[in-house]
C-alpha positions in Angstrom: 0.1 0.1 -0.3 1.4 3.4 -1.0 0.2 7.2 0.3 0.2 7.6 -3.6 -2.8 5.1 -4.0 -4.8 6.7 -0.9 -4.1 10.1 -2.7 -5.5 8.9 -6.0 -8.3 7.5 -4.3 -9.2 10.6 -2.3 -9.0 12.8 -5.5 -11.4 10.5 -7.5 -14.2 10.9 -4.5 -13.3 14.7 -4.5 -13.7 15.0 -8.1 -17.1 13.3 -8.1 -15.8 10.0 -9.8 -14.8 11.5 -12.5 -11.5 9.7 -13.6 -10.3 12.5 -15.9 -10.5 15.4 -13.5 -8.8 13.2 -10.9 -6.0 12.4 -13.0 -5.4 16.2 -13.6 -5.7 16.8 -9.9 -2.7 14.7 -9.0 -0.8 15.1 -12.3 -1.2 11.5 -13.5 -2.9 9.7 -16.5 -6.3 8.2 -16.4 -5.0 4.7 -16.7 -2.2 5.3 -14.3 -4.8 6.0 -11.7 -6.9 3.4 -12.6 -4.2 0.8 -12.5 -3.1 2.0 -9.1 -6.7 1.7 -7.5 -7.0 -1.6 -8.6 -4.0 -2.6 -7.1 -5.0 -1.3 -3.7 -8.5 -3.1 -4.0 -6.6 -6.2 -4.8 -4.4 -5.9 -1.9 -6.8 -4.6 0.8 -9.4 -7.8 -0.3 -12.3 -5.3 -1.1 -14.0 -3.6 -3.7 -13.8 0.6 -2.7 -15.4 1.8 -5.8 -18.7 0.8 -7.8 -18.8 0.5 -11.4 -20.9 0.6 -14.4 -18.9 -0.7 -17.4 -16.3 1.4 -17.4 -17.8 4.3 -15.5 -17.3 4.9 -11.6 -20.6 5.3 -10.1 -20.0 5.7 -6.3 -18.6 4.3 -3.6 -19.2 1.2 -1.7 -19.6 0.7 2.2 -16.1 -1.1 2.5 -14.9 1.8 0.2 -16.1 4.7 2.7 -14.2 3.2 5.5 -11.1 2.8 3.4 -11.5 6.5 2.6 -11.7 7.6 6.3 -8.6 5.7 6.9 -7.0 7.3 3.6 -8.0 10.8 4.4 -6.6 10.3 8.1 -3.4 8.9 7.0 -3.0 11.4 4.3 -3.3 14.2 7.1 -0.9 12.6 9.1 1.6 12.4 6.6 1.3 15.9 6.1 1.8 16.6 9.9 5.2 14.5 9.5 5.9 16.7 6.3 5.3 20.3 8.6 7.3 19.0 11.5 10.2 18.2 9.1 9.4 21.9 7.7 9.6 23.3 11.3 12.9 21.9 12.0 14.3 23.0 8.1 13.1 26.6 8.6 10.4 28.0 10.9 9.1 30.3 8.2 9.1 28.1 5.4 6.0 26.1 3.7 2.5 26.9 2.7 -0.7 28.4 4.2 -3.8 27.7 2.6 -6.5 29.9 3.7 -10.5 29.4 3.2 -12.7 32.1 3.7 -16.3 33.5 2.7 -16.5 36.5 0.5 -16.9 39.2 3.0 -13.4 38.3 5.0 -11.6 37.5 1.8 -12.7 40.7 0.1 -12.6 43.2 2.7 -10.5 41.7 5.8 -7.6 39.4 4.5 -5.8 41.6 2.1 -4.3 43.8 4.8 -3.5 40.7 7.2 -2.2 38.6 4.4 0.1 41.5 3.1 1.2 42.0 6.6 1.8 38.5 6.6 3.7 38.0 3.7 6.2 41.1 4.7 6.9 39.3 8.0 6.8 35.9 6.6 8.5 35.8 3.0 9.4 32.2 3.1 5.5 31.4 3.3 4.0 30.8 0.1 0.0 31.7 0.8 -2.9 30.3 -1.2 -6.5 31.6 -0.6 -9.5 29.9 -1.6 -13.4 30.9 -1.0 -16.3 29.4 -0.6 -19.7 29.0 1.7 -19.2 28.4 5.5 -19.7 24.4 4.8 -17.5 24.5 1.7 -15.0 26.2 4.0 -15.3 23.8 7.1 -15.2 20.9 4.2 -11.8 22.3 2.9 -10.4 22.5 6.5 -11.6 19.1 7.8 -10.3 17.3 4.2 -6.8 19.1 5.2 -7.2 20.8 1.6 -6.7 24.3 3.7 -5.0 24.7 6.7 -7.3 27.3 8.6 -10.8 28.4 7.5 -12.3 32.0 8.3 -15.9 32.6 8.3 -19.5 32.4 10.4 -19.6 28.9 12.3 -21.4 26.2 9.9 -24.4 24.5 10.9 -23.5 20.7 11.8 -20.2 21.8 13.2 -17.8 19.0 12.6 -15.9 17.2 16.0 -12.6 17.0 13.6 -12.6 20.9 13.6 -11.8 23.4 16.4 -13.4 26.7 16.2 -11.0 29.8 17.7 -12.8 32.7 18.8 -12.4 35.1 16.3 -13.8 38.8 16.5 -17.0 40.8 15.8 -17.7 42.5 12.9 -20.3 45.6 13.6 -23.6 46.0 11.2 -24.4 49.4 9.2 -27.7 49.8 7.0 -26.5 50.8 3.3 -28.6 53.2 1.5 -28.2 55.0 -1.8 -27.6 58.6 -1.7 -30.2 61.1 -0.7 -32.3 57.9 0.9 -35.1 58.9 3.2 -33.7 57.0 6.2 -30.8 59.2 6.1 -33.0 61.7 7.5 -34.4 60.0 10.4 -33.0 60.6 14.0 -33.8 57.1 15.7 -34.4 54.4 13.3 -36.7 51.3 14.3 -37.1 48.1 12.9 -40.7 49.1 11.6 -39.1 52.1 9.8 -36.5 49.7 8.0 -39.2 47.2 7.0 -40.9 49.7 5.0 -38.3 49.7 2.2 -37.1 46.5 0.3 -34.3 44.6 1.6 -31.4 43.4 -0.1 -29.4 40.6 1.6 -27.5 37.5 1.6 -28.4 34.2 0.7 -30.3 32.6 3.6 -27.8 29.7 3.6 -25.3 32.2 4.8 -25.2 33.0 8.6 -25.1 36.7 7.7 -28.1 36.6 5.8 -30.2 34.7 8.5 -28.9 37.1 11.0 -30.5 40.4 9.3 -33.8 38.3 9.1 -34.3 37.3 12.6 -34.4 40.8 14.5 -37.6 41.8 11.9 -39.0 38.0 12.8 -38.9 39.1 16.4 -40.3 42.4 15.8 -42.8 40.6 14.0 -42.1 41.9 10.8 -41.9 40.5 7.4 -39.5 42.4 5.5 -39.7 42.6 1.5 -36.7 40.8 0.8 -35.9 41.9 -3.3 -32.7 40.5 -3.8 -30.5 37.6 -2.5 -26.9 37.6 -3.0 -23.8 35.7 -2.0 -21.2 38.4 -1.6 -21.1 42.3 -0.6 -20.2 43.5 -3.6 -23.4 42.5 -5.5 -25.5 43.6 -2.6 -23.8 47.3 -2.9 -24.2 47.2 -6.8 -28.1 47.1 -6.4 -28.1 49.4 -3.3 -26.2 52.2 -5.5 -28.8 51.6 -7.7 -32.1 52.7 -5.5 -33.1 49.0 -5.9 -33.5 48.3 -1.9 -31.2 48.8 1.3 -29.0 46.2 3.0 -27.6 45.5 6.2 -23.6 44.6 5.9 -20.8 44.4 8.3 -19.5 47.8 8.5 -16.4 46.9 6.9 -17.7 46.4 3.5 -18.7 49.9 3.1 -15.3 52.0 1.4 -16.2 55.8 1.2 -13.5 56.2 -1.3 -15.1 53.3 -3.9 -18.9 53.5 -2.5 -19.5 57.2 -3.7 -23.2 56.6 -4.4 -23.9 54.7 -1.1 -24.3 55.9 2.9 -23.8 53.8 5.9 -26.1 54.2 8.6 -24.7 52.7 12.1 -26.9 49.7 12.9 -25.3 48.4 15.9 -28.2 49.3 18.3 -30.4 47.0 15.8 -28.7 44.0 14.7 -26.2 42.0 16.8 -22.5 42.0 14.9 -21.3 38.9 12.6 -19.1 36.9 14.7 -16.0 35.4 12.7 -14.7 31.6 13.6 -11.5 30.6 12.9 -11.3 26.7 12.1 -8.1 24.5 12.3 -8.5 20.8 12.4 -7.7 19.4 15.9 -4.9 17.1 14.5 -3.3 20.0 12.9 0.4 20.8 13.7 0.4 24.2 14.5 3.4 25.6 12.9 5.0 28.9 14.0 3.8 31.1 11.3 0.1 29.4 11.3 -0.2 30.7 14.7 1.4 34.0 13.7 -1.6 34.3 11.2 -4.0 33.0 13.7 -2.6 36.0 16.1 -2.7 38.8 13.5 -6.5 37.6 13.3 -7.2 37.4 16.8 -4.7 39.1 19.4 -5.9 38.0 22.2 -5.5 34.4 21.4 -2.3 32.9 23.1 -0.5 29.8 22.4 -1.5 28.1 25.5 -5.5 29.0 24.9 -5.1 27.6 21.2 -3.6 24.3 22.4 -6.1 23.9 25.2 -9.0 24.2 22.6 -7.5 21.5 20.3 -7.4 19.1 23.2 -10.4 19.7 24.5 -13.2 16.8 23.4 
């Protein structure tokens, strides 16, 4: 049994059982990857993948058990390499960050720029996705750290580190009547069309909840998946939006105005996700500290060890 075979198996499953795509992911040929999977099945004495004619159609029950162990072994192998990296060079390696649009677009550019300036030997890779996609990337070791809202159905294999709070603002177009209000209420806001995040995102559900508590039904006219789309419609007077305050950039958003909404809407709570079996390389901890300066190494270690 070779780690290469396990990596091929994982790539096949992660590519949706598309041999061509899996071969591209691991930089090999289709016949080569098929041959290695057959050899693995023969060695283990079980059928791992389900086939119909020459097509792969899924994974068997035994294959699921093999896949779980394969992912763990690959993570362990990666951890061993990271230990080696630590002794070869404290600040040499790769840092893969997974983040939702809000953080990737508005928060991380300054943090990543500072991090790379202080750690020139570390290659930074950024991947964007939904909270669930981010959790999957971190759990499968395709990302070292995830940044975003806590996903539903949190995995026990992931540790959630306390992150930071982002205050909210109401964004309106220039000249909007809400700009004249002395003391905004939910009733006043509910009179206007609302542009918000898709409800699959924590940010979307968080905005709707205060209306529900007040017994109001907001008029949702646009569901979007990133703040730039939301702001484009706000600027055209299509509706108003409640977004983290960091998304408002006065020098860019010249047709938009921001109203403090901290009194009416709870802040966005960011979470930092890492695997519980993660080898906490010095530069990974340094990046975590840049995101959440109050976190100490001892506190992070305690969170990682907690069951």
